[in-house]
VOLUMRO-858108 format. One record per atom (N, C-alpha, C): residue number from 1; residue in three letters; atom name; x, y negated, z. Coordinates in pm, 1 decimal. Each point is the difference from the previous one (the first is absolute). Last residue first. Example, Ala and Ser with C-alpha at 12.3 -4.5 7.8 and 13.67 -1.06 7.14 Angstrom:
<recs>
pos, code, site, px, py, pz
2, SER, N, 1285.0, 225.0, 708.0
2, SER, CA, 82.0, -119.0, 6.0
2, SER, C, -77.0, -109.0, 73.0
1, ALA, N, 29.0, 572.0, -7.0
1, ALA, CA, -89.0, -119.0, 0.0
1, ALA, C, 90.0, -120.0, 0.0
</recs>
This chain:
<recs>
pos, code, site, px, py, pz
77, GLU, N, 9454.1, 8871.5, -11087.0
77, GLU, CA, 2.6, 21.9, -157.4
77, GLU, C, 12.0, 153.1, -13.5
76, PHE, N, -137.8, -420.9, 372.0
76, PHE, CA, 31.4, 146.9, -1.5
76, PHE, C, 8.5, 26.6, -130.5
75, ASP, N, 130.0, -491.6, 219.8
75, ASP, CA, -104.9, 88.9, -99.3
75, ASP, C, 25.2, 124.4, -2.1
74, GLU, N, 179.5, -329.9, 393.9
74, GLU, CA, 29.6, 41.0, -137.6
74, GLU, C, -131.8, 71.4, -42.8
73, LEU, N, 97.4, -192.3, 453.1
73, LEU, CA, -111.8, -29.9, -77.8
73, LEU, C, 17.3, 36.1, -149.3
72, SER, N, 223.2, 192.9, 496.1
72, SER, CA, 20.7, -87.1, -97.7
72, SER, C, -128.9, -26.0, -88.1
71, GLY, N, 99.7, 311.7, 387.4
71, GLY, CA, -47.7, -140.8, 35.3
71, GLY, C, 29.5, -98.0, -122.2
70, ASN, N, 22.7, 501.3, 25.8
70, ASN, CA, 133.2, -79.6, 13.9
70, ASN, C, -38.2, -136.8, 25.4
69, LYS, N, -348.1, 337.5, 27.9
69, LYS, CA, 143.5, 101.4, 15.7
69, LYS, C, 90.5, -133.7, 17.7
68, ALA, N, -418.3, -139.3, -137.0
68, ALA, CA, 7.9, 25.5, 170.8
68, ALA, C, 109.7, 75.7, 29.6
67, ILE, N, -69.7, -107.6, -446.0
67, ILE, CA, 6.7, -134.5, 50.5
67, ILE, C, 21.4, 50.7, 170.0
66, LYS, N, -86.4, 355.4, -282.9
66, LYS, CA, 117.9, -59.7, -23.2
66, LYS, C, 24.9, -128.8, 58.0
65, GLN, N, -424.2, 180.2, 6.0
65, GLN, CA, 94.6, 88.2, 95.9
65, GLN, C, 133.3, -41.8, -19.7
64, VAL, N, -331.6, -216.5, -230.6
64, VAL, CA, -17.5, -40.5, 139.4
64, VAL, C, 107.4, 87.0, 56.7
63, LYS, N, -48.5, 81.8, -434.7
63, LYS, CA, 46.9, -124.0, 12.3
63, LYS, C, 19.8, -60.8, 145.5
62, LEU, N, -230.2, 385.6, -111.5
62, LEU, CA, 146.9, 14.5, -20.0
62, LEU, C, 64.1, -102.4, 17.0
61, GLU, N, -468.2, -6.4, -10.1
61, GLU, CA, 50.8, 74.5, 132.6
61, GLU, C, 158.1, 17.6, -1.8
60, VAL, N, -230.5, -178.8, -375.2
60, VAL, CA, 10.5, -93.4, 110.1
60, VAL, C, 64.7, 58.4, 126.0
59, GLU, N, -75.8, 278.5, -361.9
59, GLU, CA, 97.5, -98.4, -36.1
59, GLU, C, 29.0, -120.0, 107.7
58, GLU, N, -365.0, 314.6, 15.4
58, GLU, CA, 121.7, 63.3, 25.7
58, GLU, C, 133.8, -79.9, 6.8
57, ILE, N, -452.4, -158.9, -137.2
57, ILE, CA, 30.6, 13.0, 164.8
57, ILE, C, 131.2, 58.2, 23.3
56, ALA, N, -123.5, 8.3, -459.0
56, ALA, CA, 16.1, -136.4, 19.3
56, ALA, C, 29.5, -11.2, 177.5
55, GLU, N, -114.8, 417.2, -185.1
55, GLU, CA, 115.4, -36.9, -35.4
55, GLU, C, 44.8, -154.3, 22.7
54, HIS, N, -433.6, 171.4, 85.1
54, HIS, CA, 110.0, 69.8, 76.9
54, HIS, C, 141.8, -51.9, -24.9
53, CYS, N, -375.7, -171.8, -266.0
53, CYS, CA, 2.0, -56.9, 145.0
53, CYS, C, 117.1, 73.8, 80.1
52, ASN, N, -73.5, 190.5, -431.8
52, ASN, CA, 69.4, -144.9, -18.5
52, ASN, C, 11.6, -71.0, 146.0
51, LYS, N, -259.4, 396.6, -18.3
51, LYS, CA, 158.1, 36.3, -49.5
51, LYS, C, 70.0, -133.0, 10.8
50, LEU, N, -469.2, -42.6, 15.5
50, LEU, CA, 59.6, 42.3, 131.1
50, LEU, C, 157.9, 33.5, -8.1
49, LEU, N, -228.5, -99.8, -427.3
49, LEU, CA, -6.0, -102.6, 121.0
49, LEU, C, 54.7, 26.2, 133.0
48, LYS, N, -98.9, 364.5, -294.6
48, LYS, CA, 126.1, -90.9, -58.3
48, LYS, C, 32.3, -128.7, 85.5
47, MET, N, -375.5, 255.5, 100.8
47, MET, CA, 118.3, 83.5, 45.5
47, MET, C, 122.7, -96.8, -65.1
46, GLY, N, -420.4, -127.8, -160.7
46, GLY, CA, 14.1, -27.2, 166.0
46, GLY, C, 128.5, 49.4, 49.6
45, GLU, N, -118.2, 100.5, -451.2
45, GLU, CA, 63.2, -155.9, 22.0
45, GLU, C, 12.6, -21.2, 163.1
44, GLN, N, -210.2, 421.9, -91.0
44, GLN, CA, 153.9, -15.2, -66.3
44, GLN, C, 57.0, -146.8, 12.1
43, TYR, N, -467.9, 69.8, 98.9
43, TYR, CA, 89.9, 80.5, 100.8
43, TYR, C, 149.3, -11.6, -29.7
42, GLU, N, -336.8, -154.9, -299.0
42, GLU, CA, -0.6, -88.8, 114.7
42, GLU, C, 128.0, 36.9, 98.1
41, LYS, N, -112.8, 281.3, -357.6
41, LYS, CA, 100.1, -101.6, -51.5
41, LYS, C, 12.2, -114.0, 135.5
40, PHE, N, -281.2, 382.4, 52.0
40, PHE, CA, 142.5, 38.9, -19.4
40, PHE, C, 65.4, -112.7, -36.8
39, SER, N, -453.8, -86.1, 12.3
39, SER, CA, 44.3, 20.3, 143.6
39, SER, C, 170.0, 42.6, -22.5
38, ASP, N, -244.8, -57.2, -372.4
38, ASP, CA, 30.2, -128.8, 55.3
38, ASP, C, 57.0, 39.9, 130.6
37, GLU, N, -154.7, 397.8, -249.6
37, GLU, CA, 146.7, -83.9, -40.0
37, GLU, C, 38.9, -146.0, 66.7
36, LEU, N, -394.6, 253.2, 133.3
36, LEU, CA, 114.2, 64.6, 56.6
36, LEU, C, 131.7, -66.7, -60.5
35, SER, N, -409.1, -315.7, 53.2
35, SER, CA, 11.0, 120.2, -61.3
35, SER, C, 138.5, 68.1, 74.6
34, ILE, N, -367.1, -330.3, 256.0
34, ILE, CA, 131.8, -4.4, -53.5
34, ILE, C, 24.9, 139.8, -85.7
33, ASP, N, -379.4, -195.1, 291.0
33, ASP, CA, -5.7, 35.4, -157.0
33, ASP, C, 113.5, -6.7, -70.9
32, ASP, N, -27.0, -97.7, 498.0
32, ASP, CA, -94.1, 143.2, -23.6
32, ASP, C, 17.4, 14.8, -181.2
31, LYS, N, 358.5, -259.7, 299.4
31, LYS, CA, -91.1, -44.5, -74.5
31, LYS, C, -77.5, 162.9, -40.0
30, GLU, N, 426.7, -87.4, 196.8
30, GLU, CA, -101.0, 38.0, 126.1
30, GLU, C, -141.4, -10.4, -86.6
29, LEU, N, 425.4, -113.1, -201.5
29, LEU, CA, -32.1, 152.8, -1.0
29, LEU, C, -92.2, 22.3, 112.3
28, ALA, N, 95.0, -459.8, -88.3
28, ALA, CA, -29.3, 76.5, -114.9
28, ALA, C, -21.2, 140.9, -4.6
27, HIS, N, 168.1, -233.5, 385.2
27, HIS, CA, -140.4, -33.6, -16.3
27, HIS, C, -44.3, 53.9, -139.8
26, ILE, N, 441.1, 53.3, 80.3
26, ILE, CA, -66.5, 94.8, 100.1
26, ILE, C, -149.0, -43.5, -7.3
25, LYS, N, 306.5, -259.4, -272.6
25, LYS, CA, -16.1, 132.7, -22.1
25, LYS, C, -80.5, 95.1, 73.7
24, GLU, N, 82.7, -434.1, 146.2
24, GLU, CA, -101.8, -13.5, -115.2
24, GLU, C, 12.0, 149.2, -64.0
23, GLU, N, 310.2, -73.5, 326.4
23, GLU, CA, -126.9, 3.9, 59.0
23, GLU, C, -116.7, 4.2, -103.7
22, ILE, N, 439.7, -30.0, -139.7
22, ILE, CA, -21.6, 123.4, 66.1
22, ILE, C, -140.0, 7.5, 52.4
21, LYS, N, 145.8, -417.9, -139.3
21, LYS, CA, -29.2, 83.8, -115.3
21, LYS, C, -0.6, 147.9, 53.2
20, SER, N, 157.0, -281.2, 334.8
20, SER, CA, -136.5, -49.5, -65.6
20, SER, C, -78.3, 90.1, -107.8
19, PHE, N, 453.7, 87.3, 145.8
19, PHE, CA, -95.2, 32.8, 86.7
19, PHE, C, -158.6, -37.9, -45.7
18, ALA, N, 371.2, -198.1, -222.5
18, ALA, CA, -0.8, 159.2, -31.0
18, ALA, C, -106.9, 66.5, 96.2
17, GLU, N, 116.9, -439.2, 70.1
17, GLU, CA, -76.2, -7.2, -120.6
17, GLU, C, -32.5, 147.4, -53.5
16, GLU, N, 274.2, -92.0, 358.3
16, GLU, CA, -116.6, -24.5, 33.7
16, GLU, C, -103.8, 11.9, -107.5
15, VAL, N, 469.0, 82.3, -46.5
15, VAL, CA, -68.4, 119.8, 75.1
15, VAL, C, -141.1, -32.3, 32.0
14, SER, N, 178.3, -232.9, -455.6
14, SER, CA, 47.6, -11.2, 150.0
14, SER, C, -62.4, 129.9, 65.7
13, LEU, N, 93.2, 48.3, -506.4
13, LEU, CA, -76.6, -69.4, 100.9
13, LEU, C, 48.7, -10.4, 147.6
12, LYS, N, 115.6, 212.3, -497.1
12, LYS, CA, 89.1, -70.0, 92.1
12, LYS, C, -82.1, -107.2, 80.3
11, GLU, N, -117.3, 307.7, -392.5
11, GLU, CA, -36.8, 28.5, 112.4
11, GLU, C, 64.1, -66.8, 130.3
10, LYS, N, 87.9, -118.5, -466.5
10, LYS, CA, -135.0, -12.2, 8.9
10, LYS, C, -49.3, 29.8, 149.8
9, LYS, N, 433.8, 115.8, -177.2
9, LYS, CA, -11.5, -132.5, 48.6
9, LYS, C, -155.1, -30.9, 30.1
8, ASP, N, 86.4, 411.9, -133.0
8, ASP, CA, 69.0, 4.2, 139.5
8, ASP, C, -10.5, -157.6, 31.3
7, GLU, N, -165.9, 139.0, -441.7
7, GLU, CA, -83.4, 16.9, 112.9
7, GLU, C, 62.5, 13.2, 136.0
6, THR, N, 254.8, -102.4, -389.1
6, THR, CA, -114.0, -113.3, 39.3
6, THR, C, -71.8, 49.8, 95.3
5, LYS, N, 334.1, 291.2, -106.2
5, LYS, CA, 47.0, -123.6, 83.6
5, LYS, C, -114.3, -121.8, 20.7
4, LYS, N, -114.7, 414.2, -229.6
4, LYS, CA, 43.9, 15.0, 124.4
4, LYS, C, 45.1, -118.1, 83.1
3, ALA, N, -52.1, -5.9, -470.6
3, ALA, CA, -132.5, -6.2, 59.3
3, ALA, C, 8.7, 29.5, 133.2
2, ALA, N, 390.9, 34.3, -266.2
2, ALA, CA, -23.6, -151.3, 5.7
2, ALA, C, -132.4, 1.9, 108.1
1, MET, N, 106.6, 423.4, -181.0
1, MET, CA, 83.1, -28.4, 135.2
1, MET, C, -25.5, -157.0, 34.9
</recs>
């Protein structure tokens, strides 16, 4: 279980950093000499990055919606 927490902390990148890493994964997948195992690994890592981006963007959207709704600047929890 501790390994999962370490992994989660390691994957906490900014959205911009994550998109940059996703682009690297796409370039790796486009190579002609990539093995099936490596393509699967790159794909899995890319999907994890996309999931993290989606969650981060949703969190920001919720904060914006809350601010828009009541005009306050308190954090969304």
